[in-house]
C-alpha positions as a printed NumPy array, in Angstrom:
array([[  0.06 ,  -0.044,  -0.045],
       [  1.442,   3.307,  -1.176],
       [  1.538,   6.211,   1.359],
       [ -0.156,   9.472,   0.449],
       [  3.15 ,  11.163,  -0.134],
       [  4.251,   8.277,  -2.427],
       [  1.005,   8.536,  -4.413],
       [  1.621,  12.221,  -4.946],
       [  5.09 ,  11.419,  -6.197],
       [  3.862,   8.715,  -8.394],
       [  1.336,  11.313,  -9.722],
       [  4.131,  13.589, -10.665],
       [  6.115,  10.947, -12.549],
       [  3.058,   9.572, -14.231],
       [  1.427,  12.749, -15.226],
       [  4.259,  15.143, -15.798],
       [  7.697,  13.418, -16.091],
       [  6.662,  10.506, -18.066],
       [  3.344,  11.686, -19.574],
       [  2.347,   9.468, -22.58 ],
       [ -1.533,   9.667, -22.454],
       [ -3.158,  12.979, -20.919],
       [ -4.582,  12.088, -17.608],
       [ -3.384,   8.432, -17.323],
       [ -0.52 ,   6.863, -15.643],
       [  1.016,   3.953, -17.545],
       [  1.592,   0.69 , -15.786],
       [  5.388,   0.773, -16.791],
       [  5.624,   4.105, -14.812],
       [  4.333,   2.42 , -11.699],
       [  7.004,  -0.566, -12.129],
       [  9.7  ,   2.234, -12.637],
       [  8.628,   4.138,  -9.531],
       [  8.801,   1.022,  -7.506],
       [ 12.576,   0.57 ,  -8.622],
       [ 13.135,   4.31 ,  -7.844],
       [ 12.861,   3.381,  -4.143],
       [ 15.735,   0.982,  -4.513],
       [ 18.015,   3.852,  -5.392],
       [ 17.812,   3.651,  -9.112],
       [ 19.034,   6.729, -10.886],
       [ 16.052,   8.312, -13.026],
       [ 18.159,  10.71 , -15.227],
       [ 19.157,   8.237, -18.064],
       [ 15.55 ,   7.208, -18.314],
       [ 14.322,  10.924, -18.548],
       [ 16.938,  11.545, -21.173],
       [ 16.233,   8.604, -23.166],
       [ 12.464,   9.373, -23.416],
       [ 13.297,  12.916, -24.152],
       [ 15.643,  12.239, -27.084],
       [ 13.327,   9.533, -28.416],
       [ 10.414,  11.901, -28.468],
       [ 12.323,  14.658, -30.07 ],
       [ 13.444,  12.38 , -32.607],
       [ 10.121,  11.226, -33.515],
       [  9.009,  14.892, -33.724],
       [ 11.732,  15.736, -35.981],
       [ 11.155,  12.657, -38.344],
       [  7.424,  13.167, -38.572],
       [  7.501,  16.98 , -38.696],
       [  4.046,  17.078, -37.194],
       [  3.554,  15.561, -33.761],
       [  3.272,  16.234, -30.166],
       [  6.216,  16.003, -27.652],
       [  5.604,  12.991, -25.523],
       [  7.788,  13.846, -22.305],
       [  8.314,  16.318, -19.424],
       [  7.628,  19.71 , -21.27 ],
       [  8.631,  21.594, -18.055],
       [ 12.16 ,  20.079, -17.818],
       [ 12.616,  20.553, -21.626],
       [ 11.627,  24.262, -21.065],
       [ 14.242,  24.608, -18.488],
       [ 16.784,  23.134, -20.598],
       [ 15.891,  25.497, -23.502],
       [ 16.066,  28.52 , -21.215],
       [ 19.468,  27.308, -19.814],
       [ 21.011,  26.892, -23.477],
       [ 19.161,  29.502, -25.654],
       [ 19.259,  32.405, -23.15 ],
       [ 22.76 ,  33.379, -22.999],
       [ 24.047,  34.968, -19.78 ],
       [ 26.964,  37.222, -19.978],
       [ 28.111,  36.965, -16.342],
       [ 27.377,  33.801, -14.293],
       [ 26.643,  34.534, -10.662],
       [ 29.245,  32.921,  -8.427],
       [ 26.432,  31.065,  -6.232],
       [ 25.709,  28.969,  -9.348],
       [ 28.961,  26.985,  -8.834],
       [ 28.031,  26.126,  -5.147],
       [ 27.253,  22.504,  -4.594],
       [ 23.991,  23.482,  -2.842],
       [ 22.882,  25.49 ,  -5.93 ],
       [ 19.5  ,  23.94 ,  -7.255],
       [ 18.878,  24.959, -10.824],
       [ 15.13 ,  24.033, -10.771],
       [ 14.693,  26.083,  -7.781],
       [ 16.396,  29.08 ,  -9.383],
       [ 14.323,  28.645, -12.438],
       [ 11.197,  28.813, -10.494],
       [ 12.25 ,  31.908,  -8.471],
       [ 13.268,  33.902, -11.759],
       [ 11.127,  36.344, -13.473],
       [ 10.6  ,  35.183, -16.907],
       [  9.009,  37.058, -19.824],
       [  5.111,  36.587, -19.814],
       [  2.667,  36.119, -22.722],
       [  5.402,  34.583, -24.84 ],
       [  3.568,  33.196, -27.956],
       [  4.046,  30.291, -30.052],
       [  4.973,  32.439, -32.921],
       [  7.757,  34.094, -31.007],
       [  9.39 ,  30.716, -30.14 ],
       [  9.338,  29.725, -33.816],
       [ 10.979,  32.869, -34.727],
       [ 13.543,  32.224, -32.049],
       [ 14.505,  28.725, -33.292],
       [ 14.462,  29.861, -36.893],
       [ 16.859,  32.619, -36.375],
       [ 19.242,  30.898, -33.9  ],
       [ 22.903,  31.533, -34.547],
       [ 25.907,  29.546, -33.156],
       [ 26.874,  32.427, -30.92 ],
       [ 23.291,  32.295, -29.429],
       [ 23.617,  28.811, -27.967],
       [ 25.221,  27.751, -24.868],
       [ 26.396,  24.256, -25.095],
       [ 26.98 ,  23.777, -21.224],
       [ 24.572,  25.434, -18.882],
       [ 26.476,  28.035, -16.753],
       [ 25.708,  26.096, -13.534],
       [ 27.243,  22.835, -14.779],
       [ 30.689,  22.31 , -13.243],
       [ 33.535,  20.852, -15.362],
       [ 33.582,  17.076, -15.255],
       [ 34.552,  14.079, -17.133],
       [ 32.51 ,  13.439, -20.366],
       [ 31.206,   9.977, -20.959],
       [ 31.016,   9.832, -24.889],
       [ 31.406,   6.151, -25.746],
       [ 30.759,   2.764, -24.277],
       [ 32.924,  -0.283, -25.022],
       [ 33.094,  -0.387, -29.012],
       [ 30.173,   1.907, -29.548],
       [ 30.91 ,   5.774, -30.267],
       [ 27.96 ,   6.774, -28.247],
       [ 26.114,   6.267, -24.789],
       [ 23.21 ,   3.846, -25.037],
       [ 20.248,   4.874, -22.854],
       [ 17.282,   2.825, -21.977],
       [ 13.832,   4.552, -21.402],
       [ 10.576,   3.284, -20.377],
       [  9.333,   2.56 , -23.902],
       [ 12.554,   2.077, -25.852],
       [ 16.427,   2.766, -26.065],
       [ 18.473,   5.177, -28.077],
       [ 21.996,   6.096, -28.378],
       [ 23.279,   9.612, -27.457],
       [ 26.467,  11.118, -28.91 ],
       [ 27.571,  14.149, -27.022],
       [ 30.466,  14.528, -29.262],
       [ 28.278,  15.207, -32.223],
       [ 26.512,  18.157, -30.265],
       [ 30.017,  19.666, -29.472],
       [ 31.057,  19.46 , -33.12 ],
       [ 27.698,  20.979, -34.246],
       [ 28.431,  24.079, -31.991],
       [ 32.223,  24.222, -33.078],
       [ 33.355,  23.483, -29.629],
       [ 35.593,  20.784, -30.888],
       [ 37.275,  20.497, -34.407],
       [ 36.926,  16.885, -35.453],
       [ 34.503,  14.547, -37.207],
       [ 33.049,  12.197, -34.741],
       [ 32.284,   8.549, -35.608],
       [ 28.604,   7.816, -36.002],
       [ 28.5  ,   4.43 , -37.456],
       [ 25.48 ,   2.642, -36.3  ],
       [ 24.062,   5.478, -34.343],
       [ 21.029,   5.736, -36.625],
       [ 20.236,   1.953, -35.879],
       [ 20.639,   2.412, -32.032],
       [ 17.064,   3.451, -31.454],
       [ 14.463,   0.816, -30.853],
       [ 11.259,   0.277, -29.112],
       [ 10.452,  -2.352, -26.448],
       [  8.123,  -4.388, -28.687],
       [  8.479,  -6.797, -31.607],
       [ 10.993,  -9.839, -32.19 ],
       [ 14.514,  -9.495, -30.737],
       [ 14.001,  -6.377, -28.622],
       [ 14.782,  -8.2  , -25.363],
       [ 18.325,  -9.081, -26.593],
       [ 18.957,  -5.469, -27.455],
       [ 17.798,  -4.532, -23.845],
       [ 20.278,  -7.139, -22.334],
       [ 23.157,  -6.019, -24.508],
       [ 22.386,  -2.292, -23.596],
       [ 22.058,  -3.076, -19.948],
       [ 25.499,  -5.108, -19.913],
       [ 27.325,  -2.132, -21.638]])
C-alpha cells in the first residue's frame, strides 16, 4: 500500500515527467517508480524518453512532444538564453537549478509565434552548449566499441552522442564517428528487442 506522499510522487512521475496519454498513468511508470525506491537513477531514463520523443517529432515533422515539457523548457532557457556573467553562487554544491528557474522572473505572454521565430533565427553564438551552472567534469562519450552512450527509457532505447553536439556548436574541431548510431534506437516491442535490452544493460 502506497502512502499518500508516495501516491503524490507517483502522480508527478506519471502525469508530468513520463506523460504519454493525458490524464493517465502507464503501468510501466508504476513499475519504474517501485525501482526508484531501491536507489535507481532516473536521469538516464528521462534523457532516453526525451531524445526519443524529440527524434520522432523531427522525423514526422508534425507530432506532439511526449515527455516532461517543463524540464525541456528549463533546458531550452538554460541553453538559448545566454547569460554574459554567471553569478558565483551557481557554482556552489548546494545550488538547485530548478529552484532558481522557478524563482526567476521570465517574460510573460510569450507566444508560439515568438518561439518559432527564435528557433528559426538561432545562430551559433546564441547557443550555450553547457549550462552556466554545470561544473566541469569528465564527459562520458562512448561505451565499449560503440561511439555513443546507450540509454534505456520506459518504452525504448536510443544512443546519445554528445561529441556530435559539441562538433555542431564548433566546440571541438573533429568529425566524430557515427557508424551505427541511426540504428541504435528501438522500441520495447517486436521480435528481438529483449536481446537489445540485455546488450544495452550489460554495456
